[in-house]
N, C-alpha and C positions, 0 to 999 in steps of 0.2 A: 496714498496707494498702499502703504503698509497696513492701514486699517482694513482695506478690502481683502488683502491676503490673509490676515488673521481671521476675518469674518467668514470667508468662503472656504478656507482650508483648515482642516484640523489634523493633528498628527494621527489620530485614530483612523480617519478615512484614508489618509495617505498610506498608512501601513497596510490597511486592508486592500487597497487598490494595488499596491506593490505585490502583496502576497498573491492576489488573483492573477496578476500578470505573470508572476513566476510560475504558477501552476500551468497556465496556458503554454508558456515557453517550454516547460519540462515535458509536457505531452507532445508538443511539436518536435522537440529534440529526440524524444524516445521513438517518434514516428510509429505509434502503435494505434491501431483502430479500436473502436469500442468492441467490435466483434472479437478481435484478437485478445483483448484484455479479458473478455468474458471466457474465451476458450482457455486462456492461461489460468484463470480463476478455477474453472471446472477441473482442469488437469491437476492443479495443486491440491484441491479438495480430495480428488480421487486417490492420490498418492498418500496424503497425510492420514486419511481415514483408514488406511490399511494398518496403521500403527497407533492411532489415537482416536478417541471419541472427541469430536469437536462441536462447538456451537456454531453451526453454519449461518444462523441468523445474525450473528454479531461480527462476522469476518469483515475486516477493512483491508483493502489492497489499493495501493496508489504508488505514484512515483514521487521521489523526493530529490531535491537538488543538494549536492554537497560540493562546494567549490565549483569546479567545471565539469563534474561528472553527474550522472543521473543514477539513482538507486531505486530498485523496486522494493517497496516496503510492505510487509504483510503483518497484520495483527490478527492472529487466529486463536481465539479462546479454546484452551484444551480442557476438556471435562475429565478425561482419564486416559492413561497410557494403557495400551493393550499389551500386557506383559507376555502373554502366551505366544503372540506373533513373533516377537523378538527372540524368544527362546527357541521356537520352531525353526527360525531362519538360522540360528547358530548351530542347531543340530544338523541341518542340511549341509552346512559347510564342512563340518568335522567328519 
């Protein structure tokens, strides 16, 4: 019996299956539809592009699990900071 377990299961496939299951559970816990995730993505891009030039083709957004909580994780490549926008906003406040 041990032979069959070793033959049919590998630690690599176990860890991949566990990771996939965790991703499914994270999305279920977050209870967010694909449409809502796309809307969130578009809103974040709109806000961030007011302050920075970003590479929208390489943006990665997903949910991650940490202990018993869920985190929204975004990897957004920044090309350049728009310095004039920040300075103009500071001038409006003063």
